[in-house]
N, C-alpha and C positions, 0 to 999 in steps of 0.2 A: 615749872622749876626754874629758877634763876641760875645760869651757868656761872662758874667761878670766873675771876678775871684772868686774862691770858698771862702766863708767866713771861718774864723777860728773859730773852736768850740772844743778845747780840744785835747786829744790824737788822736781821729780819723782824725781830721783836719790836724795835722802835717803829717800824713801818706798820706792824700789826696793830700796836697801841694807837697809832695815828689813823686807824680806820681801815687799813688795807685788807684786814681779814675779818672785818666786821660781819659781812654777809655770810662767810664761812663759819663764824661763831654762832650765827642764828640758825644755821643749817643744822649744826650739831646739836644745838640746844633743843630745837624742835624734834629732832630724831630721838634724843634722850627722853623727851617728855611724851612723845606718842608712839615711839617704837616703829614709825613707819620710815621708809627710805625717803631721801630727798626727792622732790619733784623736779621738773624740768626748769622751772623758773629759778629754783634754788641753785641748780647746778650751773645754769647760764650765769648767774651771779658770781659763783666760784670761778668760772672761766674768765670773766671780766676781771675778777681780782688777779688771777694769773697773768692776764694781759698786762695789767697795770704794773705788777711786780716786775715783769720783763722790761717795760718801758723805764721804770725807775732804776734799773740795773741791780735789783735785789738778787744775789746768787740764788740759784734754784735749790741748792742744799740747804740754805737758811730758811727759804720759804717753806720747804717740806718739814724741816725740823720744828718751825713754829706751828705748822698745821698740826702735827702730830702732838705737840706739847698741848695745844689748845684742848685736846680731849682728856687730858689728865683730870681725875676727880669727877668725871661724868660716868653715869651708868654705862654698860656696855653699848657702845655704838659702832662696832666694827664695821657692818655692812655700809652704814652711812659714811663712816670715816674713809673707807676705800673708795667709795663713789665720789665723795667730795674732794679728797686729795687728787684722784685721777682728774677731776674736772679742772682743779687748780694747775696741774701739770700740763694738761691739754691746752689751756689758754696760754700758758706761758711758752709752750713750744710753738703755738700758732703765731704768737707775737714775734718769736725769733725767726720763723720761717718767713714771715711778712717782711721782716727786716732784711733778710738776706735776698728775698726776691726784688725788693726795692733797690737794694745796693747793686744787684746784678744788672738791673734795668739801667740804673744810672750810669754804671760802668760801660754797658753796651752803647748807650746813647752818646757818651762821651768819646769813646773810640770811633763811632761812626762820624761824629762831628769832626773829630781830630783828622781823620783820614780824608775828609772831604774839604778840609781847610776852612770850616765855618769857625771863625776866630772868636765868636761871642763868649767872653768869660772863659776862655779855654785855660789860660794860666791859673785862674783862680780854682776852677773845677780840677785841674791836674793835681794841684796841691792836696785835694781830698783823698786822691789815690796814691800820693807819696811821689808824684813825678815832678821833676824840675825841668820844665821844658826849655830853659836857658842853656841846658846842656845839649850834647850831641846824641842823637838816637839813629839806629838802623832799623830798617823794616824787612822782614823776610816774609815771603808769601808762598804757600803751596798750592800748586794748580794741577791741572789734568787729573783731578780726582773723580771717583765714581760719581755718577748722578744719584746722591742720596742726601738726607739732611745731615748737614755737617755739625749741627748744634751739639750732639752728644760727643763728637770727637773734639770740638773745641773745648767743651767742659772738661774732658779727660786730660787733654794736652795742658790746659791752663792749670788744672790741679797739680800735675806733675811738675810744671815749671815753678809755681808758686811754692810748692813744698821744697824745692831745691834752692831757689833764688829769692823767695820772699814776694809778696803781693805788690810791694812798691817798686819792683824792678822789671816787671814784664806785663804786657797787656796782650791777650790773645782775642781774636774776633773772626767773625765770618763776614766777608764783603765780596760781592760780585762773584760768588761761587769759588772764592779763594779763602783758605785758611791763613790768617794774618797774625804776626807776631811782631810786637814792638818791644825793642830792648835797648838799654843804654849802649853806646858805642864802646864804653869801658867794660862791658860785660859780653865779650864775644862768644863765651861758652853758652850763654843762653840761646844763641842762633844755632849752635851746634847741637844742643839738647832738643830744641824744636825740631830740627831735621831728623834727629834720631827717633822721635815719637812719630813723626809723619811716616817715616820707613817702617816703623813697627806696625802702624795701624792700616797702612794701604800697601797692599802686596805689590803691584805693578802699575806703571803708567804715570806715577806722580813725579813732579819735578818741583824744585824749590828755587825761587828766584830771590836774590839778595840784593838790596838797594845799597848805596854808599851812605856813609855817616853824614848827617846834616844837622845843623843846630837850629833850636827853636821849633815852634808849632809848624811853621812853614817848612821847616826841614824834614819833619815827620811826613808831610804830604809828598815832598820831592822824593824821599827815600822810597815810600810806598809806590809811587808812579814808575820809579826806575826798576823796582823789583818786579812789578807787573809787566812792564814793557820787556824786561829781560826774558821772562817766560814766553812772550809772544815771538821775540826774535829767535830764541832757541827752537821753538816750534818751526818757524819759517825756515830756519837754516838746517833743520833736522839734526840738530846736535845730539850726541849720545851720552851726554853727561846729565847726572841727577841734580846736581847743584849748579846753577849758572850765575855769575856775579855780573852786576851791571858794570862794574869797573873793568871787566874784561871785554865789553862789547861796545865801548864809547864810540867806536868808529861808525857803527851802523846807524845810530840816529843822525849822525853828521851826513852820512849818504842820503838818508831819507828826507833830509831838510829841503833839498832841491830835487824833487821827485821828477820834474820834466828832464833835468840833467842826466839823472841815473837811467831814466827810461831811454833817453836817447843813446847813452853809452851801451846799454844792453842790446838795443835794437840794432845799432850800427856794428857791434863787434860779433854778436851771436846769432843774428838771424840767418847767416849762411848755413849754419848747422841744421837748420829746419829741413834742408834739402838733402841731408845725409841718408844714405840707405840705413835702415834699421832705427831711424829716429834720432833726435838731438840728445835724449836723455843719457845713453851709454857714454856719449862723448863729454857731457857735463860731469858725470860721475867720475870719469877718468881725470879730467882737470881738478876736481875736488880732491882726489886721491893723490895726485902729484903735488898740489899745494900743501896738504896735510903731511906729506913725507918730504917736504923741503926739496923736492925735485929729484928724489931718489926713485928711479923707475922701478928697481926690484922691489923696494918696500911698497910702492903703489900697487905693483902687480899682486903682492900677497894680500893687500887690502881688498882688491877687486876679485881675488881668486881667478886670476888670469896669469898666463905666461908673460914674462918680460917682453917677449917678441910682439904679443898682442898688444901690449901697451904702447910700445914703440910705433906700431902701424897706426894705432887710434891717434896718437899725438901728430904723426905726419898728416893724416886726414884733416885734423883740426887746423894745421898749419896751411894746408892747401886751401881749405874752405874759407878761413877767416883772414889769412895773411899774418897772423900773430903765432908766435912761438913762445912756449914757457921757458925755453933755453935763454932767451934774450931778457935781461934784467927789466928794461922799460916795458917791453911787450909782456912780460909775465905780470907785471903790476896791473896793466891794462886789462889783461884776461882775468886775473883773480878778482879784481873789483867788479867786472862785468858779471863774472859768475855768482859773486855774492849778491850783487843787485838783482840778478835773475831770480835767486831764491826768495830774496826779500819781497819782490813784486809779484812772485807766483808766475813768472814768465814761462811760457808764452800765453798762458791763459788769463794771468792776473790783470 
């Protein structure tokens, strides 16, 4: 039995007349003539047609409309029709999923290269994702996260950010056990939204580091390194804040650039505290509380949950042991720098 020609029905019809649905037509014609359901080979041909339709950009609704219209005038072929249309749609969806996976992999590789500073075709590849690397970008990183696969969290956070800000404004990735967000400096709300989703997904322990805004591909690398270093400094200094900005910690990289000098300062100023009864740690904590309270001993006592008299006693012990007093402006600066250096170096064990 010769099947009737396919009817014209818009964009999909022109593709069908060009041979896109040829295998599908033969499948229905054979089912109409024999009464048998299509075999695996016939269904594979339909799947291939679905893949090709997706690659050509034929809308799925048009493809299905043309597939159903192809059965007009044929004897009842409903079982075959159902299976053949299902195969068409399966092939179409497989092609779409493959395209999504390829895009995600390309996006992941691009972000990885961007954060490592591998400059090969970065600007050209960035345009594919709608990024203009000549502009300024900031990088936020979430660390201290539980030891788990971060990919599902990355996917969820990226979906939320893309829904609000668009896929051309943010990139989210996983690198070095950090959840990373790259956003334009002109879109500070994206960093705030990123932090919000980190807070919602991780109950405790997390911390977000925020790099400064820098221009160009190299600027993204610099901002990423600043953000990651801000997390390291916050941990070393036992900071109690959830969001730490690299701009607020600029003095610490300066201190660490001359490690031998800061080691000499810490050893010279603080070594006498190692001889104190009860150890050096309570005295260091007292100094930190005094500095955080701008010299207010009553406020420092509240932080330490001690009496003001106990704080006064500890400060006097520090003065006697080290020869430095927080009450003297010059000596206060030396003491505070030494204490910060001690925390950065993990003194006395570092």
